[in-house]
C-alpha positions in Angstrom: -93.2 -36.7 -57.1 -95.9 -38.9 -55.7 -96.2 -42.4 -57.2 -98.0 -45.6 -56.4 -95.8 -48.8 -56.5 -97.0 -51.7 -58.7 -94.2 -54.0 -57.8 -91.8 -54.4 -54.9 -88.8 -52.0 -55.0 -86.0 -52.7 -52.5 -85.6 -49.8 -50.0 -88.8 -48.1 -51.2 -91.9 -50.3 -50.6 -94.3 -52.9 -51.6 -97.0 -52.9 -54.3 -99.8 -50.5 -53.4 -97.6 -48.2 -51.3 -97.9 -44.5 -52.1 -94.4 -43.0 -51.8 -92.7 -39.7 -52.5 -89.5 -39.9 -54.7 -87.3 -37.5 -56.6 -88.8 -36.4 -59.9 -86.0 -37.9 -62.0 -86.0 -41.3 -60.3 -89.7 -41.6 -60.8 -89.9 -40.2 -64.3 -86.8 -41.9 -65.7 -86.7 -45.2 -63.9 -89.8 -46.3 -61.9 -92.5 -45.3 -64.4 -90.8 -46.6 -67.7 -89.8 -49.9 -66.0 -93.4 -50.5 -64.9 -92.5 -50.5 -61.2 -94.9 -47.6 -60.4 -97.8 -45.5 -61.8 -98.2 -41.8 -61.4 -100.3 -40.7 -58.3 -103.8 -39.3 -59.1 -107.0 -39.3 -57.0 -108.4 -42.0 -59.3 -105.3 -44.1 -59.1 -105.4 -43.8 -55.3 -108.7 -45.7 -55.4 -107.0 -48.5 -57.2 -104.5 -48.9 -54.3 -107.2 -50.7 -52.2 -107.6 -53.2 -55.0 -103.8 -53.7 -55.3 -103.5 -54.2 -51.5 -106.4 -56.7 -51.4 -104.8 -58.7 -54.1 -101.4 -58.6 -52.4 -102.8 -59.7 -49.1 -104.6 -62.6 -50.7 -101.5 -63.6 -52.6 -99.2 -63.4 -49.5 -101.5 -65.6 -47.4 -101.6 -68.2 -50.2 -97.9 -68.0 -50.7 -96.7 -68.3 -47.1 -96.9 -72.1 -47.2 -95.4 -72.1 -50.6 -92.5 -69.9 -49.4 -91.9 -72.3 -46.5 -91.8 -75.2 -48.9 -89.3 -73.4 -51.2 -87.2 -72.6 -48.1 -87.1 -76.3 -47.2 -85.8 -77.0 -50.7 -83.1 -74.3 -50.6 -81.8 -74.9 -47.0 -80.1 -78.2 -47.8 -79.0 -77.3 -51.3 -75.3 -77.1 -52.2 -74.9 -74.8 -55.3 -71.7 -74.9 -57.4 -70.9 -72.1 -59.8 -68.1 -72.4 -62.3 -66.5 -69.1 -63.3 -63.3 -68.1 -65.2 -60.6 -67.4 -62.7 -56.9 -66.5 -62.9 -54.0 -67.6 -60.7 -54.6 -67.1 -57.1 -58.4 -67.7 -57.4 -59.3 -64.2 -58.5 -62.3 -64.1 -60.9 -62.3 -62.3 -64.3 -65.3 -60.1 -63.4 -67.7 -60.9 -60.7 -70.6 -63.3 -60.0 -74.0 -61.8 -60.9 -77.3 -62.6 -59.3 -78.6 -64.0 -62.7 -75.7 -66.5 -62.7 -76.6 -67.6 -59.1 -80.2 -68.1 -60.1 -79.1 -70.2 -63.1 -76.8 -72.2 -60.8 -79.6 -72.9 -58.3 -81.8 -74.1 -61.1 -79.0 -76.4 -62.5 -78.5 -77.8 -59.0 -82.1 -79.0 -58.9 -83.4 -76.1 -56.9 -86.5 -73.9 -57.6 -86.6 -71.0 -60.0 -85.8 -67.8 -58.1 -86.2 -64.1 -58.8 -82.7 -62.5 -59.1 -84.0 -59.3 -57.5 -84.7 -61.1 -54.3 -81.2 -62.4 -53.7 -79.1 -60.8 -51.0 -75.5 -61.5 -51.9 -72.5 -60.7 -49.7 -71.1 -57.8 -51.7 -69.4 -58.4 -55.0 -68.2 -62.0 -55.3 -64.8 -61.7 -57.1 -62.9 -64.6 -55.8 -63.2 -68.4 -55.7 -64.6 -69.7 -52.5 -67.8 -70.5 -50.5 -70.4 -67.8 -49.8 -73.7 -67.6 -47.9 -76.5 -66.2 -50.0 -80.0 -65.2 -48.7 -83.2 -65.1 -50.6 -86.3 -63.1 -49.5 -89.1 -65.5 -50.5 -91.8 -63.7 -48.5 -91.9 -60.7 -46.2 -91.9 -63.2 -43.3 -89.7 -66.0 -44.8 -86.1 -65.9 -46.1 -83.9 -68.8 -46.9 -80.1 -69.2 -46.9 -78.0 -71.5 -49.0 -74.3 -72.0 -49.7 -72.8 -71.0 -53.0 -69.5 -72.6 -53.9 -67.6 -70.7 -56.6 -65.1 -72.9 -58.4 -62.6 -72.1 -61.1 -63.6 -73.3 -64.5 -63.7 -72.8 -68.3 
């Protein structure tokens, strides 16, 4: 199935890209979630408009991405999670919880889908988390998971 992406999808492409995906993935996930539109000759003409808007937005956001990177680089984020004896968590830390902890620590509001976490965080400790702010800019900050509640 040929589709046109309207949003960034990890491992698939950027907005405006025309990609070939399995029918079920496109029909059951990408199209209903609004991540893509079905490919047609008319829709392919809209790709140029989507790409122009994306390039204008990226140039404008490069300085902003570097500014956010500066804010995140020196930030120490503490996240309190329920833990048992030995420092093992009840469950795991989700990207949404990390975004909330960054905001609580005085950092900028981030998109949880742009976080690159080191696997599943299931224990108390310190972890390095990366954020893709822009295709050319990514930031790294330290996440300290502490037992709480």
